[in-house]
N, C-alpha and C positions, 0 to 999 in steps of 0.2 A: 413443445420440446420435452423430450424425456429427461428425467432427472437421474443423476448418478447416485443411486441409493444403495446402501449396504444391504446384504442379505440377512444379516443378523436380526433377531427380534427387537422391536423398539424398546427403548428404556422408558421408565416413567417420566413424564414431562417435568414433574416437580423436582426431580433430581438435577435437572439441568439449570442450575442457577449459579451466578458468579459468587466468588467469595466476597463477603461484605462485612463491614463493621458499622453498627448502628450509629456510631459517633460521626461517621462520614456523611450520613444522610442529610443533616441540615446544610452542610456545605454544598452537597450536590444539588439540593433543592434551590439554593440561591444561584448557583451556577446555571442551572437549567432555566430559571426565570430570566436570567440575563441573556443566555444563549440557547434558545430552544433547539437550534440546529444540533448542538452537542447531544441533547437528549434523544433526538431522532436517530442519530448515528448509533447511539447505544441501545436503541430499541424501546425507549420510553414513549409514552403517549399523553402525558399530562398537559403538555404545551404544544400538542401536535398542530394546532391551527394558528400558531404564532411564528413570527420571525424576530430575531434580535435586532438591536440597535447598534449601528456601526459608528456612532458618534464618539468623540474623544471622551466625553463624560461617561458613556457606557463602558468604554474600554478601561477607563480608570476604575470603575466599579468592579469590573471583571478581575483586574489585578488585585484589588483590595480583597475580594473574595478568596482568591487563590492564596494570598499572603496569610489571611486568617486561617485557612485550612492548614497551611504549612506550619504555622505556630501551634495549632492544636495537635498536629501529628508529632511535632518535636517534644511536646509534653508527654507523649505516650511511648517514647523511644525505649524507655527502660523495661517495658512490658515483655517484649519478645524480639528475636532477631528479625522476624517478618515485619513487625511494625517499625523497627528501626530502618529497614530497607525501604519501606513505604515512604517514610519521612524524608530520607535522603534523596530518593528518586524524585519526589514531587518538588523538593527544594531545588535540585539541580536542573530539572526541566523548566522550572519557572525562571531560573537564572538565564537559561538559554533564550527563553521567550523574551525576557526583558532586554537582553543584549541585542537581539535582532530588531526589537521595536524601538528602543531608546538610543542605543549607540550607533547602529548601522542605518536605521531608518529605512529598512527594506520595503516596508509597506508603501512608502512614498514613490517608489520607482515601478511598482507593479499595479497596473490598472485593471488586472483580471480579478474583479470582485464577484464575477458570476460563477466561478467554479465551485466555491463552497455552497452557494445557493443551489446550484444544479445537483450537487451530490446530496444535499438535504432532500430535494424533491425526489431524487431517485430512491433514496432509502424510504421515503414516505410512500412512494408508489409500490415498491417491491418488498419492503421490510415488514416488520411486525406491526400489527394494529389490533385494536380491540374488536372491531367488526368492520365489514366492508362498508356499511353505511357510515360508520365513524371515520373510516379512512377518507372517503370522498367529501364528507361534510367538512372535515378539518383541512383537506386539500383545497377546497374552494376558498376557505378563509385565508389560507396561506398564500394562494395565488393572488388574491386581492391585495395582499400586503407587499407583493413583490416590488411595485414601483417605489413605495416609500423606503423599502429596505435598500434597493439599489442606490437611491438618492443619498441615503445616510452613509453609504460606504465611499462616496466619491471624494469627500472632503480630505481624506487622508492621503490622496494621490497628489503629489506636488511636482515631481520631476520624472515623468514616466519614461522608461527605457523604450527605444524604438522596437527592439526585439520582443519585449514583453507586451507592448501595445499590439503588435501583430498577433501575438498569441491570444490576447484578450478578445480581439475581433473574431478569431477562429472559434473560440469557445462560445461566444455570444451567437455566432451564426448557427450553432447547433441547438440553441434553446428552442426555436420553433418546433423542431422534431420532437423534443421532449414534451412540449405542451400538447402536441397532437397525440402523442402516445398516452398522456394522461386522460385526454378527452375520450380517446378510443377505449381505454380501459373502463372509464365510467359508463360508456355506451354499452359495452359488453356486459358489465355488471347489471345494468338496467334491463337489458334483453333477457338475462337469465333470471331476473326477479330478485337478485341479491340487494338491489337498491331501487328506490322509486325513480321513475322516469324524470320527474321534476328535478331530482338531484343531478342527473346527467346534464340537464340544461343549465343548472346552477354552476356546475363545474366548467361547462363550455363558456359561459359568460365570464367566469372568473379567469379562465385562460386568456380571453380577449383582453382583460385588464392587464394581466401579466405581460402579454405580447406588446401592449402599448408601452409598458414600462421598459421592455427590452428595446423598443424602438428609440425611446428617449436615451437609453444607455448607449445605443449605437451612435446617436447624434453627438453625445458627450465625448465618446471616444474619437469621433472625427474632428472635434474641436481642439483636442489636446495637441500641444507642441511636444513632440518626442525628442529625447536627447540620446546621443550615442551611448553605447555600453560603457560604463565606468567600472573598471576592475576594483575589487575589494582591497587587494593588496595582501602581501605576505602576512602582515601582522594580524589583520582582521580574520583571515582564513585560519591561521594558527589558533587564534582565540576561539573561533567556532569549534574547531576540532578538540581543543582543550575542554570547552564546556560540554561537549558531547562525550567526553571520557575516552577519546581515541588515543591519547598519548603519542601522537605523531605530529610531525611538521609537514608542511607542503612539500619540501624537498625530499623528505623520506618517502612520502606517498609516490612521488614521481619515480624514485629509485625502485620501489617495490613494483610499480606498474611496468617499468622497463624490463626488469628481471623476469617477471611472470609472463609478459608478452613474448619474450624470447623463448621461454620454456614451451609455451603453447605453440609457437611456430615450429619448433623442433618436433613436437608431438604431431602436429598437423602434417608435416612432411612425411613422417613415418606412416601415418594412416593412408596418405595418398599413394605412397610407394606400394603399400600392401593391397589396397583395394581399387586404386584408380591410376595405375602405372601409366606413364606417358602423358598425363594430363596436367595442365597448369592448375593452380589453386582455384581460380575462378571456374574453370571447366569442371573440376571435381565437385565443387559445391553445387553448381547447376545440375550436374548429373545426379548427385545425391538427393536433391530436392525434386527434380523432374520425375524421377521414378516413383515418387510417393506424393504427388501433388493432387490436392482435391480439385474437382471441377467447379465447385461452387462453395459459397460460404456455408450453406446448409449442410453440405457433405462434410466440410471441415468441423462444424459444430457436432455433428453426429459422431465423427471419429473421436473428437475430444471428450464427449460424454462417455463413450466406451472406454477410452484410455483412463479416465478418472476413476471409473469403477474398477477397472483391472488393476490400477496402481494401488488402490486402497486394499484390495484383496491380496495383492502381492506382498504387502508389508509384513503380514503375519508370518510368512514362511521364509523371510529374508533377513530376519534379525534387525530390521529397521525400526525407527520410532513408531510406536503404536497409537492409534486413536484412543482418546481418553474417554470416549463415550461411544455407544453403538448406533446412535441415530443422528449423528451429524451427517451432512451431505453437501455436495457441491452441485449447483445448477448451472448449466451452460446456456448462455443467451447472447444476443447480438449487442455489441458495444454501441451505446448511443453516440451520435455524431459529436456531441459536446465533449466527450472524453477522448476523441481521436487526437486532439492536439498534444496529448501526452507523448505521442510517438511510438508507444508500445503496441504491438499487435494484440496483446491480451492484458487485461487488468482484472484484479480481484476486488470485489466489494465484500469485505470481511463480514463474518457472522456477527450479529449484534449480541452483546453479552446479556442484555435484559430480555431478549426474545425467548420464548418457550422452547424453540428448537434452534440448534446451532447449524444454520444454513448460510453458506456463502454463495455469492453469485460470481461466476467466472465469465467475463465478457470478452468476446472475440470480435475483433474489428475486421471489416472487409477492406483489404488493402486498396490504396488508391492507384490509379493508372490502368494500363492495359491488363486485362484479366490474365493473359498467358504469363506475363511477367510478375504481376502482383501476387498471384496465388502461390508462387514459390515461397513467399514469406511465411505461409502457414502450411508447409508440407508436414507429413507425418513425423519426421524427425524433430521438426520445430515444435509440433504439438506435444511430443513426448517430453521435451524440455519444459514447455509451459506447464504440463501436468505435474511434473516433478517439483518445479519451483513454486508454483502458485497453489497447488492442490495437496497432493500426498507425495512425499512427507513434508512438503514445503509450507507455504504461507498459511493455507487454510488450517492445516493440522496445528501449526504453531498458534494461530489465533484461538482455536477451540481450547487448547491447553491453557492459554493465558486467560480466556474468559472464565474458565472454571476454577483455575488454580490461584489466581491473583486478585488483589483488590483493585478498586477503581483508582485509588491513589497511586498504586504501583504503576499503572498504565499511563499515568500523567493526564488522565481524563481528556482524551484527544485534544491537546492544546494545538495540534496542527490545524484544527478548524478555525483557530483564531489567528494563526501566523504561519507563513510558509517555512520560516526557519525553525519554528517549534516542531514542524512535522518531521524534521530530520532526527529528532530525539529517538535514540534506540535503533536507528536504521542500520547500524552495523550488525546488530543481532538479526533484524528482520530480513534485510537484503542479503546479508552474509549467509544466513540459514537457507534462504531460497537458492543461492548459488551452490552451496554445499549439498543441498538435497539433489540437485541434478547429478552431481558427481557420485553421491551415494547410490542412486538408482543405476548409474552406469556400472559402478563397481559390483553391484549386486546382479548385473546382467539382466535388467528389466528390458526386454525387447532389444537385446544386443545385436548390432549389425554395424558394418563399416559406415553406412550412411548416418546412422544414429551417432556414432562416435565422432565422425567428422563435424556434424552440425553442432554437437555439444561443445566441441572445441571452439567452433566459430562463435557460439553464444558466449562462452567464457572469455574469448578474446575481445568481444564487444564490451563486456563489463570491465575488463582490464583497461581498455583504451578509454572508456568513459571516465575512469578514475583520473587518467592523465589529462584528458580534456577538461574535466571539472577543475582541476588545479590550475591548468594553464589559462583558463578563462578568468579565474579569480585573481591570479597574480599578474595578468596582463600580457602573457606570452602569446595568447590567441585572441583575435577578434572573433565574434560569432560566426561570420562566414568562413573564416579560416578553419575554425573548429569543425564546422559541418563538412567542409571539403576533406579534412583529415579523416573523419569517420567514413566518408565515402571511399576514400583511397585505401585506408588501412583495415577497416572493419567490413567493407563490402556492403554497407547499407545503402539504400537509395537516398537521394538528396532530400526529398520531402521528410522522410523519417529522421535523417540526420539533423535537419534544421529544427524539427520538433523536439528531439532529444536535447539539443543545445539550449533551446529556450526553457525547457524544464529545469536544466541545471542553473541557468541564470536566475530563475524564479526561486529555487531552493539551493543556494550554494552549499556544497559539500554532500549533496544527495547522490551525485554521480559516483563518488568514490566509496560509497557505503558498502556495496556488494563485495568489491575486492578486499577492502580493509577488513570487513567482517569475516570473510572466508579465511583470510590469513590469521586473524585472531582466534577463530574457532579451531584452526589447526594447532595454534600455539596452546590453546586451552586444553585440547585433547592430549598433547604431549606432556603438559604439566600435570594433568590429572593422572596419567599413567605413572609419572615419576612419584607423585605424592601418595597415590592410593596403592601402588605396587600390586600385591595379589588381590586387593579389594577392587581393582578396576574391572569394570564390565561395560559393554556398550549400553546396556540398559540403564546403569547408574549414570553414565555420562549424558545420555539423552534426557534423562529426568532432570539433571542439573540444567541442561540447556532450555528445556521447555517449561518446566514448572515454575520458573522465576519470572516469566513474562518477557515482553519485548523491551528489555532494558539494555543499556550499554554493556558490552561484554566485560569491561573492566570490573564490574561488580561481581561477575561470576568467578573471576580469579580469586576473589576474596572468599567465596563460598566453597572453595576446594577443601578447606579444613573442616567443613561440616561433616557430621557423622553420616554413614550410609542411609540411616533411617530418617534423614531430614525431611523426606517427602511426606512423612506422617504429619508434618506441620500444616499441610494444605489438604483441602477436601478430597483431592484426587485419590488419596490413599484409601478412601472408603468406597470408591466407585467400582462397580463391576467392570472387570477388564482393565483397570487402571494399573500402570506400572507400580510395582511394589505391593499390590493388593494380594 
């Protein structure tokens, strides 16, 4: 697969390092020893052959480590605005983590313990490593530890939800494909001489051990007595949003979703009148996608690769947020089956901050069902939206800025690998920026057409309706099957995708409302920036505010509007070639 690489000359690898503070290193070392999966996601290799312990004692040690780090940061708050923000962010994200674990007991209803394991193995296989031999030696050790790791995770599951049990089975069904991919990669490495043939056999034997562990996990899932979905309730959902810094209630989110959905429907009708006169909405959407439909997943991946490169080059002349380095890149590949239960046709594995090169992996899923119908989900207009939201100027660009411009403490040291509710931290910024990026590219007329505009509206409508469904599931207005039927009827998604999206929101309550709420808040932030900065406002300054602070709740950025224009000099991006403000 060709990579979407920039044409600019490469930067020195030593310049691509995340902002760090030596005082954080001991805390990180303890965290990595307890949860080697976190280190792998970040791009470290010290504990590459290990897996953490999911026991209650180990989780207590994890919380103790994070509390110790928080206290250390609080003692450094007087040093600078940046360190103050680091301390506040880690403290608040830890509070959200503890609320989900201790107050809501969300871990007890979710038997999907395989997803974080599979994501770790994916990063291990495709991410940074010291050497190819080192990659597969540590992979073999890690695969042999899989049965023990899975067993250690089971004790926390007490009252599994029926919907989440179905999702857990779907994820586990994809693990054999990943194990085969690992063995095949070791075989290719051995054939090329990069590793010894004996190491390939060692990996294959270790994969058999991991497969046996997966079989035991599958039997355990079959023995669980599932319970119906139990709504969180208004109070718990409002508290989650409060801890996430969203400053909204469930009722207010529903009101926003209704209002914006109506605006999108009006705009949709206008586009159909201009470009698809005489057709119904469904007919217009099919026409927009059919004219630009790939014939195979390989063709769609090739198109997406070209779009990714074109969108990166387009940013420079369109006044849009710029890459902070010249050798970041996005690689397009097939989505492993174990990630398909997310329901999304495309997912991003973000660049690792500790890796020598900022490289993200954009994974495209082959849609389920008859090919003629399924391929419509990844038409060119849809791929344009995927490219804008997940690559440039969306999620990948945001991640690279965050990796280089912010500290590990600022990013919460992916607590999402420890708890699904913790993974929602800062999602208003993350998903809100992704949705905003699609609109920015449309306004800048990147590949503007009637079909692109119509599909972008449909994608925005889906995100808007997901916000409403997320709230209705949490407060008990929808049962899961009702929610899926609503998405089929109102958003036009197919039933398998709708069910998968619903299960994802049940797993991480409030995640579905993040994109809509985040986009609304970004628009509010932009208006407030114009008001306060007056003649000092520029898109460059606003984009720097958005990206240089990392994936944190947007509420913090409202506080930073009073910072002087040169605040970007507080972060290393100011010294990088081609960086904003340089």
